[in-house]
BALUMVO-596173 format. One record per atom (N, C-alpha, C): residue number from 1; residue in three letters; atom name; x, y, z. Coordinates in nm, 2 decimals. Example, Ala and Ser with C-alpha at 12.3 -4.5 7.8 and 13.67 -1.06 7.14 Angstrom:
REM BALUMVO-596173
[1,ALA,N,[1.32,-0.57,0.78]]
[1,ALA,CA,[1.23,-0.45,0.78]]
[1,ALA,C,[1.32,-0.33,0.78]]
[2,SER,N,[1.28,-0.22,0.71]]
[2,SER,CA,[1.37,-0.11,0.71]]
[2,SER,C,[1.29,0.00,0.79]]
***
This chain:
REM BALUMVO-596173
[1,MET,N,[-2.95,-4.42,1.62]]
[1,MET,CA,[-2.89,-4.51,1.52]]
[1,MET,C,[-2.79,-4.47,1.43]]
[2,LEU,N,[-2.69,-4.57,1.45]]
[2,LEU,CA,[-2.54,-4.52,1.39]]
[2,LEU,C,[-2.60,-4.53,1.21]]
[3,LEU,N,[-2.52,-4.45,1.15]]
[3,LEU,CA,[-2.54,-4.47,0.97]]
[3,LEU,C,[-2.49,-4.61,0.94]]
[4,GLN,N,[-2.40,-4.64,0.98]]
[4,GLN,CA,[-2.35,-4.79,0.96]]
[4,GLN,C,[-2.47,-4.88,0.98]]
[5,ASP,N,[-2.58,-4.87,1.08]]
[5,ASP,CA,[-2.65,-4.99,1.10]]
[5,ASP,C,[-2.76,-4.99,1.03]]
[6,ILE,N,[-2.77,-4.88,0.93]]
[6,ILE,CA,[-2.88,-4.87,0.85]]
[6,ILE,C,[-2.93,-5.00,0.74]]
[7,ASP,N,[-2.79,-5.04,0.70]]
[7,ASP,CA,[-2.82,-5.16,0.59]]
[7,ASP,C,[-2.88,-5.27,0.64]]
[8,ARG,N,[-2.81,-5.30,0.78]]
[8,ARG,CA,[-2.85,-5.41,0.87]]
[8,ARG,C,[-2.99,-5.38,0.92]]
[9,HIS,N,[-3.01,-5.26,0.95]]
[9,HIS,CA,[-3.17,-5.25,1.01]]
[9,HIS,C,[-3.24,-5.15,0.97]]
[10,PRO,N,[-3.27,-5.15,0.85]]
[10,PRO,CA,[-3.35,-5.07,0.77]]
[10,PRO,C,[-3.48,-5.03,0.85]]
[11,GLU,N,[-3.55,-5.13,0.89]]
[11,GLU,CA,[-3.70,-5.09,0.98]]
[11,GLU,C,[-3.68,-4.98,1.08]]
[12,GLN,N,[-3.52,-4.97,1.12]]
[12,GLN,CA,[-3.50,-4.85,1.23]]
[12,GLN,C,[-3.53,-4.74,1.20]]
[13,ALA,N,[-3.48,-4.70,1.05]]
[13,ALA,CA,[-3.50,-4.58,0.99]]
[13,ALA,C,[-3.60,-4.58,0.90]]
[14,SER,N,[-3.73,-4.65,0.95]]
[14,SER,CA,[-3.86,-4.64,0.84]]
[14,SER,C,[-3.95,-4.58,0.93]]
[15,ALA,N,[-4.05,-4.55,0.85]]
[15,ALA,CA,[-4.17,-4.44,0.90]]
[15,ALA,C,[-4.29,-4.46,0.81]]
[16,ARG,N,[-4.41,-4.49,0.85]]
[16,ARG,CA,[-4.54,-4.46,0.79]]
[16,ARG,C,[-4.57,-4.30,0.78]]
[17,MET,N,[-4.63,-4.28,0.65]]
[17,MET,CA,[-4.66,-4.10,0.63]]
[17,MET,C,[-4.79,-4.11,0.61]]
[18,LYS,N,[-4.86,-4.03,0.65]]
[18,LYS,CA,[-5.00,-3.99,0.61]]
[18,LYS,C,[-4.99,-3.88,0.50]]
[19,LEU,N,[-5.06,-3.94,0.34]]
[19,LEU,CA,[-5.06,-3.81,0.25]]
[19,LEU,C,[-5.16,-3.77,0.24]]
[20,PRO,N,[-5.17,-3.66,0.17]]
[20,PRO,CA,[-5.31,-3.59,0.13]]
[20,PRO,C,[-5.41,-3.67,0.10]]
[21,GLY,N,[-5.53,-3.66,0.14]]
[21,GLY,CA,[-5.64,-3.72,0.10]]
[21,GLY,C,[-5.62,-3.85,0.21]]
[22,THR,N,[-5.65,-3.97,0.17]]
[22,THR,CA,[-5.67,-4.11,0.25]]
[22,THR,C,[-5.53,-4.18,0.25]]
[23,GLY,N,[-5.47,-4.15,0.16]]
[23,GLY,CA,[-5.34,-4.22,0.14]]
[23,GLY,C,[-5.21,-4.23,0.26]]
[24,GLU,N,[-5.17,-4.31,0.24]]
[24,GLU,CA,[-5.04,-4.36,0.33]]
[24,GLU,C,[-4.91,-4.42,0.26]]
[25,MET,N,[-4.80,-4.38,0.29]]
[25,MET,CA,[-4.68,-4.42,0.24]]
[25,MET,C,[-4.59,-4.48,0.35]]
[26,LEU,N,[-4.51,-4.58,0.31]]
[26,LEU,CA,[-4.38,-4.63,0.41]]
[26,LEU,C,[-4.29,-4.54,0.37]]
[27,LEU,N,[-4.19,-4.46,0.42]]
[27,LEU,CA,[-4.08,-4.45,0.38]]
[27,LEU,C,[-3.95,-4.51,0.45]]
[28,ARG,N,[-3.88,-4.57,0.37]]
[28,ARG,CA,[-3.75,-4.66,0.44]]
[28,ARG,C,[-3.64,-4.64,0.33]]
[29,PRO,N,[-3.55,-4.68,0.39]]
[29,PRO,CA,[-3.43,-4.73,0.30]]
[29,PRO,C,[-3.43,-4.84,0.19]]
[30,LEU,N,[-3.36,-4.81,0.09]]
[30,LEU,CA,[-3.35,-4.90,0.00]]
[30,LEU,C,[-3.30,-5.03,0.04]]
[31,ARG,N,[-3.34,-5.16,0.00]]
[31,ARG,CA,[-3.31,-5.31,0.05]]
[31,ARG,C,[-3.23,-5.36,-0.06]]
[32,PRO,N,[-3.16,-5.48,-0.06]]
[32,PRO,CA,[-3.10,-5.54,-0.15]]
[32,PRO,C,[-3.21,-5.61,-0.23]]
[33,ASP,N,[-3.34,-5.66,-0.17]]
[33,ASP,CA,[-3.44,-5.71,-0.24]]
[33,ASP,C,[-3.53,-5.63,-0.34]]
[34,ASP,N,[-3.49,-5.48,-0.30]]
[34,ASP,CA,[-3.57,-5.38,-0.40]]
[34,ASP,C,[-3.54,-5.38,-0.57]]
[35,ALA,N,[-3.45,-5.45,-0.58]]
[35,ALA,CA,[-3.41,-5.41,-0.73]]
[35,ALA,C,[-3.52,-5.44,-0.83]]
[36,PRO,N,[-3.61,-5.54,-0.82]]
[36,PRO,CA,[-3.70,-5.53,-0.92]]
[36,PRO,C,[-3.81,-5.41,-0.93]]
[37,MET,N,[-3.85,-5.38,-0.79]]
[37,MET,CA,[-3.93,-5.25,-0.78]]
[37,MET,C,[-3.88,-5.14,-0.84]]
[38,LEU,N,[-3.75,-5.14,-0.77]]
[38,LEU,CA,[-3.68,-4.99,-0.85]]
[38,LEU,C,[-3.67,-4.99,-0.95]]
[39,GLY,N,[-3.61,-5.11,-1.05]]
[39,GLY,CA,[-3.61,-5.10,-1.20]]
[39,GLY,C,[-3.74,-5.04,-1.24]]
[40,ARG,N,[-3.85,-5.11,-1.22]]
[40,ARG,CA,[-4.01,-5.08,-1.29]]
[40,ARG,C,[-4.02,-4.93,-1.24]]
[41,TYR,N,[-3.98,-4.86,-1.16]]
[41,TYR,CA,[-3.99,-4.73,-1.10]]
[41,TYR,C,[-3.91,-4.63,-1.20]]
[42,PHE,N,[-3.78,-4.70,-1.23]]
[42,PHE,CA,[-3.71,-4.59,-1.30]]
[42,PHE,C,[-3.73,-4.59,-1.43]]
[43,LEU,N,[-3.81,-4.72,-1.52]]
[43,LEU,CA,[-3.82,-4.73,-1.63]]
[43,LEU,C,[-3.95,-4.67,-1.67]]
[44,GLY,N,[-4.01,-4.66,-1.53]]
[44,GLY,CA,[-4.15,-4.60,-1.54]]
[44,GLY,C,[-4.15,-4.42,-1.54]]
[45,LEU,N,[-4.04,-4.35,-1.54]]
[45,LEU,CA,[-4.04,-4.24,-1.53]]
[45,LEU,C,[-4.02,-4.16,-1.64]]
[46,SER,N,[-4.09,-4.03,-1.66]]
[46,SER,CA,[-4.10,-3.98,-1.77]]
[46,SER,C,[-3.98,-3.90,-1.85]]
[47,SER,N,[-3.96,-3.89,-1.99]]
[47,SER,CA,[-3.85,-3.84,-2.05]]
[47,SER,C,[-3.80,-3.72,-1.98]]
[48,GLU,N,[-3.89,-3.65,-1.96]]
[48,GLU,CA,[-3.88,-3.50,-1.90]]
[48,GLU,C,[-3.81,-3.53,-1.75]]
[49,THR,N,[-3.87,-3.61,-1.65]]
[49,THR,CA,[-3.80,-3.64,-1.52]]
[49,THR,C,[-3.67,-3.69,-1.57]]
[50,VAL,N,[-3.64,-3.77,-1.64]]
[50,VAL,CA,[-3.50,-3.82,-1.65]]
[50,VAL,C,[-3.40,-3.75,-1.71]]
[51,ARG,N,[-3.46,-3.63,-1.79]]
[51,ARG,CA,[-3.40,-3.52,-1.85]]
[51,ARG,C,[-3.31,-3.41,-1.73]]
[52,VAL,N,[-3.42,-3.41,-1.64]]
[52,VAL,CA,[-3.39,-3.32,-1.51]]
[52,VAL,C,[-3.32,-3.37,-1.43]]
[53,TYR,N,[-3.34,-3.47,-1.35]]
[53,TYR,CA,[-3.25,-3.56,-1.25]]
[53,TYR,C,[-3.17,-3.64,-1.32]]
[54,GLY,N,[-3.04,-3.61,-1.27]]
[54,GLY,CA,[-2.96,-3.74,-1.33]]
[54,GLY,C,[-2.85,-3.75,-1.24]]
[55,PRO,N,[-2.88,-3.84,-1.09]]
[55,PRO,CA,[-2.73,-3.85,-1.04]]
[55,PRO,C,[-2.71,-4.02,-1.12]]
[56,HIS,N,[-2.78,-4.07,-1.17]]
[56,HIS,CA,[-2.73,-4.18,-1.23]]
[56,HIS,C,[-2.82,-4.24,-1.36]]
[57,SER,N,[-2.80,-4.33,-1.44]]
[57,SER,CA,[-2.90,-4.40,-1.50]]
[57,SER,C,[-3.02,-4.44,-1.46]]
[58,PHE,N,[-3.13,-4.45,-1.53]]
[58,PHE,CA,[-3.24,-4.51,-1.46]]
[58,PHE,C,[-3.30,-4.63,-1.58]]
[59,ASP,N,[-3.23,-4.72,-1.53]]
[59,ASP,CA,[-3.27,-4.85,-1.59]]
[59,ASP,C,[-3.26,-4.97,-1.49]]
[60,GLN,N,[-3.28,-5.07,-1.54]]
[60,GLN,CA,[-3.29,-5.21,-1.45]]
[60,GLN,C,[-3.13,-5.24,-1.41]]
[61,GLN,N,[-3.05,-5.23,-1.47]]
[61,GLN,CA,[-2.88,-5.25,-1.47]]
[61,GLN,C,[-2.84,-5.18,-1.33]]
[62,THR,N,[-2.89,-5.02,-1.32]]
[62,THR,CA,[-2.86,-4.94,-1.24]]
[62,THR,C,[-2.94,-4.99,-1.08]]
[63,ALA,N,[-3.06,-5.01,-1.11]]
[63,ALA,CA,[-3.13,-5.08,-0.99]]
[63,ALA,C,[-3.08,-5.20,-0.96]]
[64,ASP,N,[-3.05,-5.29,-1.03]]
[64,ASP,CA,[-2.97,-5.38,-0.94]]
[64,ASP,C,[-2.82,-5.33,-0.88]]
[65,ARG,N,[-2.74,-5.28,-0.95]]
[65,ARG,CA,[-2.62,-5.24,-0.88]]
[65,ARG,C,[-2.65,-5.15,-0.77]]
[66,LEU,N,[-2.75,-5.10,-0.73]]
[66,LEU,CA,[-2.77,-4.97,-0.65]]
[66,LEU,C,[-2.81,-5.08,-0.51]]
[67,CYS,N,[-2.88,-5.19,-0.54]]
[67,CYS,CA,[-2.95,-5.27,-0.44]]
[67,CYS,C,[-2.84,-5.37,-0.40]]
[68,ALA,N,[-2.76,-5.39,-0.49]]
[68,ALA,CA,[-2.64,-5.51,-0.45]]
[68,ALA,C,[-2.50,-5.45,-0.36]]
[69,ASP,N,[-2.50,-5.32,-0.40]]
[69,ASP,CA,[-2.37,-5.23,-0.31]]
[69,ASP,C,[-2.45,-5.13,-0.25]]
[70,LEU,N,[-2.53,-5.14,-0.16]]
[70,LEU,CA,[-2.56,-5.05,-0.03]]
[70,LEU,C,[-2.46,-4.99,0.04]]
[71,ASP,N,[-2.46,-4.90,0.06]]
[71,ASP,CA,[-2.37,-4.84,0.15]]
[71,ASP,C,[-2.44,-4.70,0.22]]
[72,SER,N,[-2.52,-4.72,0.30]]
[72,SER,CA,[-2.59,-4.62,0.34]]
[72,SER,C,[-2.54,-4.53,0.42]]
[73,ALA,N,[-2.42,-4.55,0.48]]
[73,ALA,CA,[-2.34,-4.49,0.60]]
[73,ALA,C,[-2.28,-4.32,0.50]]
[74,HIS,N,[-2.27,-4.39,0.38]]
[74,HIS,CA,[-2.23,-4.27,0.28]]
[74,HIS,C,[-2.32,-4.20,0.18]]
[75,THR,N,[-2.42,-4.29,0.14]]
[75,THR,CA,[-2.53,-4.23,0.09]]
[75,THR,C,[-2.62,-4.32,0.09]]
[76,LEU,N,[-2.75,-4.25,0.16]]
[76,LEU,CA,[-2.87,-4.31,0.21]]
[76,LEU,C,[-2.98,-4.27,0.10]]
[77,ARG,N,[-3.03,-4.40,0.00]]
[77,ARG,CA,[-3.13,-4.40,-0.10]]
[77,ARG,C,[-3.25,-4.45,-0.02]]
[78,MET,N,[-3.34,-4.35,-0.05]]
[78,MET,CA,[-3.46,-4.37,0.04]]
[78,MET,C,[-3.59,-4.40,-0.06]]
[79,LEU,N,[-3.68,-4.49,-0.01]]
[79,LEU,CA,[-3.82,-4.50,-0.10]]
[79,LEU,C,[-3.95,-4.45,-0.02]]
[80,GLY,N,[-4.01,-4.42,-0.10]]
[80,GLY,CA,[-4.16,-4.41,-0.06]]
[80,GLY,C,[-4.24,-4.48,-0.12]]
[81,ILE,N,[-4.28,-4.58,-0.04]]
[81,ILE,CA,[-4.38,-4.70,-0.11]]
[81,ILE,C,[-4.52,-4.66,-0.08]]
[82,GLY,N,[-4.60,-4.68,-0.16]]
[82,GLY,CA,[-4.74,-4.68,-0.15]]
[82,GLY,C,[-4.80,-4.82,-0.20]]
[83,ASP,N,[-4.94,-4.83,-0.17]]
[83,ASP,CA,[-5.00,-4.94,-0.23]]
[83,ASP,C,[-5.08,-4.92,-0.34]]
[84,SER,N,[-5.10,-5.02,-0.45]]
[84,SER,CA,[-5.19,-4.98,-0.55]]
[84,SER,C,[-5.25,-5.13,-0.57]]
[85,GLU,N,[-5.35,-5.12,-0.66]]
[85,GLU,CA,[-5.41,-5.25,-0.68]]
[85,GLU,C,[-5.32,-5.35,-0.69]]
[86,ALA,N,[-5.21,-5.34,-0.78]]
[86,ALA,CA,[-5.11,-5.44,-0.80]]
[86,ALA,C,[-5.02,-5.48,-0.66]]
[87,GLY,N,[-5.05,-5.40,-0.59]]
[87,GLY,CA,[-4.95,-5.43,-0.45]]
[87,GLY,C,[-4.87,-5.32,-0.44]]
[88,ALA,N,[-4.77,-5.35,-0.37]]
[88,ALA,CA,[-4.67,-5.24,-0.31]]
[88,ALA,C,[-4.60,-5.15,-0.46]]
[89,GLU,N,[-4.57,-5.02,-0.44]]
[89,GLU,CA,[-4.48,-4.99,-0.55]]
[89,GLU,C,[-4.44,-4.86,-0.51]]
[90,ILE,N,[-4.31,-4.83,-0.56]]
[90,ILE,CA,[-4.25,-4.71,-0.52]]
[90,ILE,C,[-4.32,-4.57,-0.59]]
[91,ILE,N,[-4.34,-4.48,-0.51]]
[91,ILE,CA,[-4.40,-4.36,-0.54]]
[91,ILE,C,[-4.29,-4.21,-0.53]]
[92,ALA,N,[-4.19,-4.26,-0.45]]
[92,ALA,CA,[-4.10,-4.17,-0.43]]
[92,ALA,C,[-3.94,-4.23,-0.43]]
[93,TYR,N,[-3.82,-4.14,-0.47]]
[93,TYR,CA,[-3.71,-4.20,-0.47]]
[93,TYR,C,[-3.63,-4.09,-0.44]]
[94,PHE,N,[-3.54,-4.08,-0.32]]
[94,PHE,CA,[-3.45,-3.98,-0.32]]
[94,PHE,C,[-3.33,-3.99,-0.24]]
[95,ILE,N,[-3.23,-3.94,-0.27]]
[95,ILE,CA,[-3.08,-3.99,-0.22]]
[95,ILE,C,[-3.04,-3.85,-0.12]]
[96,VAL,N,[-3.00,-3.91,0.00]]
[96,VAL,CA,[-2.94,-3.81,0.06]]
[96,VAL,C,[-2.79,-3.85,0.09]]
[97,HIS,N,[-2.72,-3.75,0.07]]
[97,HIS,CA,[-2.57,-3.74,0.06]]
[97,HIS,C,[-2.50,-3.69,0.21]]
[98,PHE,N,[-2.45,-3.79,0.28]]
[98,PHE,CA,[-2.36,-3.71,0.40]]
[98,PHE,C,[-2.24,-3.65,0.36]]
[99,GLY,N,[-2.25,-3.57,0.40]]
[99,GLY,CA,[-2.12,-3.48,0.36]]
[99,GLY,C,[-2.15,-3.32,0.29]]
[100,VAL,N,[-2.04,-3.27,0.25]]
[100,VAL,CA,[-2.06,-3.10,0.20]]
[100,VAL,C,[-1.97,-3.13,0.07]]
[101,TYR,N,[-2.06,-3.09,-0.04]]
[101,TYR,CA,[-2.01,-3.10,-0.18]]
[101,TYR,C,[-1.89,-2.96,-0.15]]
[102,GLY,N,[-1.77,-3.01,-0.26]]
[102,GLY,CA,[-1.71,-2.88,-0.27]]
[102,GLY,C,[-1.74,-2.73,-0.27]]
[103,SER,N,[-1.84,-2.73,-0.39]]
[103,SER,CA,[-1.92,-2.59,-0.43]]
[103,SER,C,[-1.97,-2.54,-0.31]]
[104,ASP,N,[-2.04,-2.64,-0.23]]
[104,ASP,CA,[-2.11,-2.58,-0.12]]
[104,ASP,C,[-2.04,-2.52,-0.02]]
[105,ALA,N,[-1.93,-2.61,0.05]]
[105,ALA,CA,[-1.81,-2.56,0.11]]
[105,ALA,C,[-1.76,-2.40,0.05]]
[106,ARG,N,[-1.71,-2.40,-0.05]]
[106,ARG,CA,[-1.66,-2.28,-0.09]]
[106,ARG,C,[-1.79,-2.15,-0.09]]
[107,ARG,N,[-1.92,-2.16,-0.13]]
[107,ARG,CA,[-2.01,-2.09,-0.10]]
[107,ARG,C,[-2.04,-2.01,0.03]]
[108,TYR,N,[-2.03,-2.12,0.13]]
[108,TYR,CA,[-2.06,-2.08,0.27]]
[108,TYR,C,[-1.94,-2.02,0.30]]
[109,GLN,N,[-1.83,-2.06,0.29]]
[109,GLN,CA,[-1.71,-1.97,0.33]]
[109,GLN,C,[-1.72,-1.86,0.28]]
[110,GLU,N,[-1.73,-1.83,0.16]]
[110,GLU,CA,[-1.76,-1.73,0.09]]
[110,GLU,C,[-1.84,-1.60,0.18]]
[111,ARG,N,[-1.94,-1.65,0.22]]
[111,ARG,CA,[-2.04,-1.57,0.31]]
[111,ARG,C,[-2.00,-1.61,0.47]]
[112,GLY,N,[-1.90,-1.62,0.49]]
[112,GLY,CA,[-1.85,-1.62,0.65]]
[112,GLY,C,[-1.91,-1.71,0.72]]
[113,MET,N,[-1.97,-1.83,0.65]]
[113,MET,CA,[-2.04,-1.94,0.72]]
[113,MET,C,[-1.97,-2.05,0.72]]
[114,PRO,N,[-1.89,-2.08,0.83]]
[114,PRO,CA,[-1.79,-2.22,0.83]]
[114,PRO,C,[-1.91,-2.34,0.88]]
[115,LEU,N,[-1.88,-2.43,0.78]]
[115,LEU,CA,[-1.97,-2.55,0.82]]
[115,LEU,C,[-1.89,-2.65,0.93]]
***
């Protein structure tokens, strides 16, 4: 699958994963219709988590913007979705950045390991 196709066909970049115990999670790319669920997830994060991890703000406005401006070929935002009594809910969120940060490139270059 080509990276530029992920936003059009997120199901092709999705997989079910077994969790410890009896649980299961759907791992899939963020979709345009995920804004309400992503906002609830962001607003439910602890202040400690928000303090440590800060790629962006964790509020509904940010969730709305991220879902409206998907560009998974550049930055892939993945969700882990589990089932609860209330229905599907996000239990994991992470970002995959395609490319090399300048600081990483310098660090590897200093070690004689070209990327």
